[in-house]
Steps between C-alpha positions, in 0.01 A plus 500: 500500500799730547542508123171688467601741776821586312319543166447844354158641419561456127585131535194446722279659235658282233446188709141600577434559129646160412289323763180678395572424132557132577183482709294661222649258248403200712152642555467552125600142426244365747235730354574373150500140619160534668360697204587235243457193723136448408547538126612251239867517412444442128463755224153542354630457145817365344783745443701530177771256611244231582326548166829481308606179672155344444520567126821297459 
């Protein structure tokens, strides 16, 4: 804990920004996971690569 006591205000702000950014990233990933969890993971129609390989 003495490392934080010796830290300057600028380094504390940088650390706080990094922690908040990481927390928001994790929250965003969980939000996306719960948003798309109830939906099918397949495309509604075939893309150009699938059509090209099916024609061969």
